[in-house]
C-alpha positions in Angstrom: 0.0 0.0 0.0 1.4 3.5 -0.8 1.8 6.1 1.8 -1.6 7.3 2.9 -0.7 10.5 4.7 2.3 12.6 5.8 2.7 10.7 9.0 3.4 7.4 7.2 6.9 6.0 7.7 9.2 6.5 4.7 11.7 4.0 3.3 15.0 3.8 5.1 17.1 5.5 2.4 20.4 4.8 4.2 19.7 1.1 4.3 18.8 1.1 0.6 21.8 3.1 -0.4 24.1 0.8 1.6 22.6 -2.3 0.1 23.0 -0.9 -3.5 26.6 0.0 -2.9 27.5 -3.3 -1.1 25.9 -5.3 -3.9 27.8 -3.4 -6.5 31.2 -3.1 -4.9 31.3 -5.9 -2.4 32.8 -3.4 -0.1 32.4 -2.8 3.6 29.5 -0.3 4.0 28.3 1.0 7.4 26.1 3.6 9.0 29.2 4.7 11.1 32.9 3.7 11.3 33.2 0.5 13.3 35.3 0.6 16.6 38.0 -1.6 14.9 37.8 -0.6 11.2 39.4 -2.4 8.3 40.0 -0.2 5.3 38.8 0.6 2.7 35.3 1.2 4.0 32.3 3.4 3.3 29.7 5.1 5.4 26.2 6.1 4.4 24.3 8.9 6.1 21.1 10.7 5.3 21.7 14.4 5.7 18.1 15.5 5.1 15.8 15.9 2.2 12.0 16.2 2.1 9.2 14.1 0.7 8.3 15.6 -2.7 4.8 14.2 -2.3 3.0 12.1 0.3 4.2 9.0 -1.7 7.7 10.0 -2.8 10.7 10.6 -0.5 13.7 12.7 -1.7 16.5 11.6 0.6 19.9 13.5 0.5 22.5 10.8 1.1 26.2 11.4 1.7 28.7 8.6 1.1 32.2 8.9 2.8 34.8 6.6 1.4 38.1 5.9 3.3 40.9 4.1 1.6 44.4 3.0 2.3 45.5 5.4 -0.5 44.0 8.5 -2.1 43.6 6.6 -5.4 41.9 3.7 -3.8 39.4 6.0 -2.0 38.7 7.9 -5.3 38.1 4.7 -7.3 35.8 3.2 -4.7 33.8 6.4 -4.4 33.5 6.6 -8.1 32.2 3.0 -8.3 29.8 3.5 -5.4 28.3 6.6 -7.2 28.0 4.7 -10.5 26.1 1.9 -8.8 23.7 4.3 -7.1 23.0 6.0 -10.4 22.5 2.6 -12.2 19.8 1.8 -9.5 17.5 4.4 -10.9 14.3 2.7 -12.2 14.9 -0.5 -10.2 13.0 -2.3 -7.5 14.5 -3.7 -4.4 12.9 -6.6 -2.5 13.9 -5.9 1.1 12.8 -7.7 4.3 10.8 -4.7 5.2 9.0 -4.3 1.9 9.5 -3.4 -1.8 11.2 -0.2 -2.8 11.2 1.5 -6.2 13.9 4.0 -7.0 12.3 6.6 -9.1 15.4 8.8 -9.6 19.0 9.5 -8.5 20.6 13.0 -8.8 24.0 14.3 -7.6 23.9 17.1 -5.1 27.7 17.1 -4.6 30.4 15.5 -6.8 33.4 13.6 -5.7 35.2 15.7 -3.1 38.7 15.0 -1.8 38.6 15.6 2.0 41.3 13.8 4.1 40.0 13.0 7.5 42.4 14.1 10.3 40.2 12.4 12.9 41.0 9.0 11.4 44.4 7.6 10.6 46.9 9.7 12.6 48.5 13.1 12.0 48.1 13.3 8.3 44.6 11.8 8.3 43.0 9.0 6.4 42.6 9.3 2.7 38.9 10.1 2.1 36.5 11.0 -0.7 32.9 11.9 -0.3 29.9 12.6 -2.6 26.2 13.1 -2.3 23.1 12.0 -4.1 19.4 12.5 -3.7 17.5 9.2 -3.9 13.8 9.4 -4.9 12.0 6.5 -3.3 8.6 4.9 -3.4 7.9 2.1 -0.9 5.4 0.1 1.1 3.8 1.7 4.1 5.2 -1.0 6.4 8.8 -0.6 5.0 10.8 0.4 8.0 11.0 -1.6 11.2 12.4 0.2 14.3 16.1 -0.4 14.4 16.3 -2.5 11.2 19.8 -2.4 9.7 21.4 -0.6 12.6 23.6 -1.8 15.4 27.1 -1.8 16.6 28.4 -2.5 13.1 25.9 -0.5 11.2 24.7 -2.1 8.0 27.2 -4.9 8.1 30.2 -5.8 6.1 
């Protein structure tokens, strides 16, 4: 059943983005950096976005990619972006319901941003980018806490 009113629960855009990226790259994709990380890894975060209609979510998603080298981080970020764009027009059968990805648009391109909080004095090599995912889903799509935990979305 489509969303009936503005109080309906929207699809978990972070979980969907993580699933798309992990399926495409086979890489470690999380909602936050694990306590004992293994690089390269990616994090997926929703930074906002508003529903365009009562039945269409427009989620602004930021992907951070840390690598063991700058070129590794850039390549993995570029691949993750590619897989997200290729997901436009596809349906995803998730444990919480079916999702249809109506569109994918960039809101920020690949950006080199070494992270001094990770990896010592010089920082860990990191690229980030952002997309807006336009999502339709079932009303019962999100279950409280689904996909989250100590390790985020899993490896």
